[in-house]
C-alpha positions in Angstrom: -0.1 0.0 0.0 2.9 2.7 0.9 4.2 2.4 -2.8 0.7 2.7 -4.1 0.0 5.8 -2.2 3.5 7.2 -3.5 2.5 6.5 -6.9 -1.0 8.1 -6.6 0.6 11.2 -4.8 3.1 11.6 -7.7 0.1 11.6 -10.3 -1.7 14.6 -8.5 1.3 16.7 -8.6 2.5 15.7 -12.2 2.7 18.4 -14.7 2.4 22.2 -14.2 -1.7 22.3 -14.0 -1.6 22.4 -10.3 0.8 25.2 -10.0 -1.2 27.2 -12.4 -4.4 26.7 -10.5 -2.8 27.4 -7.3 -1.4 30.7 -8.5 -4.7 31.7 -10.0 -6.1 30.5 -6.5 -3.9 32.9 -4.6 -4.4 35.9 -7.0 -8.2 35.6 -6.6 -8.0 35.3 -2.8 -5.8 38.6 -2.9 -8.1 40.4 -5.2 -11.1 39.4 -3.3 -9.5 40.7 -0.1 -8.7 43.9 -1.6 -12.1 44.1 -3.0 -13.4 43.6 0.7 -11.3 46.4 2.3 -12.3 48.8 -0.6 -16.0 48.2 0.1 -15.5 48.6 3.8 -13.6 51.9 3.2 -16.2 53.2 0.7 -18.8 53.2 3.3 -19.6 55.9 5.6 -17.6 55.7 8.6 -20.7 55.1 11.0 -21.5 52.1 9.3 -17.9 50.6 8.3 -17.4 47.2 9.8 -15.3 46.6 12.9 -11.7 45.7 12.8 -12.7 42.2 14.2 -15.3 41.8 11.6 -13.0 42.6 8.8 -10.2 40.5 10.1 -12.6 37.6 9.8 -13.9 38.6 6.2 -10.2 38.8 5.0 -9.7 35.3 6.3 -12.7 34.1 4.8 -11.5 35.3 1.5 -9.1 32.4 1.2 -12.2 30.2 0.8 -11.6 30.1 -2.8 -8.7 27.8 -2.5 -11.2 25.1 -2.2 -12.1 25.3 -5.8 -8.2 24.7 -6.5 -8.1 21.8 -4.3 -11.2 20.2 -5.9 -9.9 20.8 -9.5 -6.5 19.5 -8.9 -7.9 16.3 -7.3 -10.7 15.9 -10.0 -8.1 16.4 -13.0 -5.7 13.8 -11.4 -8.6 11.2 -11.7 -10.1 12.2 -15.0 -6.7 12.3 -16.8 -6.3 8.7 -16.1 -9.9 7.8 -17.3 -9.2 10.0 -20.3 -6.0 8.3 -21.5 -7.0 4.8 -20.5 -4.3 4.4 -17.9 -6.9 3.6 -15.2 -7.0 0.1 -16.4 -3.4 -0.4 -15.9 -3.6 1.4 -12.6 -6.2 -1.1 -11.4 -4.2 -4.0 -12.4 -0.9 -2.9 -10.8 -2.5 -1.8 -7.6 -4.0 -5.2 -6.8 -7.6 -4.3 -7.4 -10.0 -1.6 -7.8 -10.9 -1.3 -4.1 -7.2 -0.7 -3.1 -6.9 1.8 -6.0 -10.0 3.8 -5.0 -8.7 3.9 -1.2 -5.3 5.2 -2.3 -6.9 7.8 -4.6 -9.2 9.1 -1.9 -6.5 9.3 0.6 -3.9 11.1 -1.6 -6.7 13.4 -2.7 -7.2 14.3 1.1 -3.5 14.5 1.5 -3.2 17.1 -1.4 -6.3 18.8 0.0 -4.5 19.1 3.4 -1.5 20.8 1.5 -3.8 23.3 0.1 -5.6 23.8 3.4 -2.3 24.7 5.2 -1.5 27.2 2.4 -4.9 28.7 2.3 -4.6 28.9 6.3 -1.2 30.7 6.0 -2.7 33.0 3.6 -5.7 33.7 5.6 -3.7 34.2 8.8 -1.4 36.6 7.1 -3.8 38.7 5.0 -5.2 41.0 7.9 -1.6 42.0 8.7 -1.0 42.7 4.9 -4.2 44.7 4.1 -5.2 46.6 7.1 -2.4 48.5 8.3 -2.5 52.1 6.9 -6.3 52.1 6.2 -7.6 53.0 9.7 -7.9 49.4 10.8 -5.7 47.1 12.6 -6.0 43.4 12.7 -8.1 42.1 15.5 -7.9 38.6 16.0 -11.1 36.9 17.7 -12.6 33.4 18.4 -14.8 33.9 15.6 -11.7 34.5 13.2 -10.3 31.3 14.6 -13.4 29.3 13.7 -13.5 30.9 10.3 -9.8 30.0 9.7 -10.4 26.4 10.7 -13.5 26.2 8.6 -11.8 27.4 5.6 -9.2 24.8 6.0 -11.7 22.0 6.6 -13.7 23.1 3.5 -10.4 23.0 1.5 -9.7 19.3 2.3 -13.5 18.5 1.9 -13.2 20.1 -1.7 -10.3 18.0 -2.7 -12.3 14.8 -1.7 -15.4 16.3 -3.4 -13.6 16.8 -6.7 -11.8 13.3 -6.6 -15.1 11.5 -6.1 -17.0 13.7 -8.8 -14.0 12.7 -11.0 -14.8 9.2 -10.3 -18.5 9.3 -11.0 -18.3 11.5 -14.2 -14.9 10.3 -15.6 -15.0 12.8 -18.3 -12.6 15.5 -17.7 -14.3 18.4 -19.4 -17.7 17.1 -18.1 -16.5 17.0 -14.6 -14.8 20.4 -14.7 -17.8 22.0 -16.0 -20.2 20.3 -13.7 -17.8 21.4 -10.7 -17.9 25.0 -12.0 -21.7 25.2 -12.9 -22.3 23.8 -9.4 -20.1 26.3 -7.8 -21.0 29.4 -9.5 -24.4 28.9 -11.0 -26.6 26.3 -9.2 -25.9 26.7 -5.6 -25.9 30.6 -5.9 -29.1 30.5 -8.0 -30.8 28.4 -5.7 -29.6 30.3 -2.7 -31.3 33.3 -4.2 -34.3 31.9 -5.7 -35.2 29.2 -3.2 -33.2 29.7 -0.2 -34.9 26.9 1.8 -33.4 24.4 -0.8 -30.2 26.1 -1.8 -28.7 26.3 1.6 -28.5 22.3 1.4 -26.3 22.4 -1.5 -22.7 21.3 -0.9 -21.3 24.8 -1.7 -23.6 26.7 0.4 -23.0 24.2 3.4 -19.1 24.8 2.8 -19.9 28.7 2.6 -21.7 28.4 5.9 -18.9 26.4 7.7 -16.4 29.3 6.6 -18.9 32.1 7.4 -19.9 30.8 10.9 -23.7 30.2 10.0 -24.5 33.9 9.5 -28.2 34.6 8.5 -29.6 32.9 5.6 -27.4 29.7 5.6 -27.1 26.8 7.9 -25.6 26.7 11.5 -22.1 25.4 11.6 -23.4 21.9 13.0 -26.0 21.6 10.4 -23.7 22.5 7.7 -21.1 20.1 8.5 -23.8 17.3 8.6 -25.0 18.3 5.0 -21.2 18.7 3.9 -20.8 15.0 5.3 -23.8 13.7 3.7 -22.9 15.0 0.3 -19.4 13.6 0.5 -20.8 10.2 1.7 -23.6 9.9 -0.8 -21.0 10.7 -3.8 -18.5 8.4 -2.2 -21.0 5.6 -2.3 -21.9 6.3 -5.9 -18.2 6.7 -6.8 -17.5 3.2 -5.3 -20.5 1.5 -6.8 -19.7 2.9 -10.4 -15.8 2.1 -10.1 -16.2 -1.4 -8.7 -19.0 -2.4 -11.2 -18.8 -0.4 -14.2 -16.4 -1.3 -17.0 -13.2 0.8 -17.1 -12.3 2.6 -20.3 
C-alpha cells in the first residue's frame, strides 16, 4: 500500500496544471480581500465594519482555494480515465478497491497541503491589508473558527473533486459540472429558493466558513450536510468504479 500511495501522490502533482491553478487561486484570494477592504472603506464611517469583523472577512476570502483543491484532485482522476491508464493502474494496484482507497487518501492529503497554504494566507492577510487604512488586525475566536472552517472546507473540496471525477469520468464534463455547481446552481438556488439552496454542498461549505450567518445553515448542520454530500457521492463513486467497465 505505501508504494501505491506514493504512486498516486505523484500523479496528483505531475505537470504544471496544479501550479497554474494554485497561482490563480492565490491571485483570486488577494483580489477578493482587496475588494472586501475597498467596500468597507467606501462606506460611511459610521457604518463601516469593525476591525474584528473585517479581520474575519479577510481570512474567509481564502475560501476560494477550495475550488483549486477540488480541480487538482479531479483532474488527477479524470486524466487517467481519459488516457485509458486507469485500467493499468487497477491491475498494478492489486484491485479496484485498493486503488480507490489510495486515490481518496491522496486526494485528502493534497487537500491538506492546500488547506495549510490557505490557512497561512488567511492568517497573514489581515496584517497585509489592514495597516495604513485606519484598521488594525483584531483576532477573535470567530476569526479562529473562520480559519479552521476554511481549512476544513479545502480538504473537503479535494475529496469532493476526486469523487466527482470518479463518478463523471470525463474531464471536461467533470470540470464544467463542478464550476456550474459552484458558480451557478448553488448561488441561483440560494437566491431563488433559499430553503433549498442552503442544502447544496457549496452553500454548506460557505456556511462553515462564515460561521452560520443569517440565511445559511448553522455550523453543526452545515457540517452534517457537507458530510452527507461526500458520503453519498462516495457511495456512488465506489459503486460505479467497482462495477462499471473501465475505459
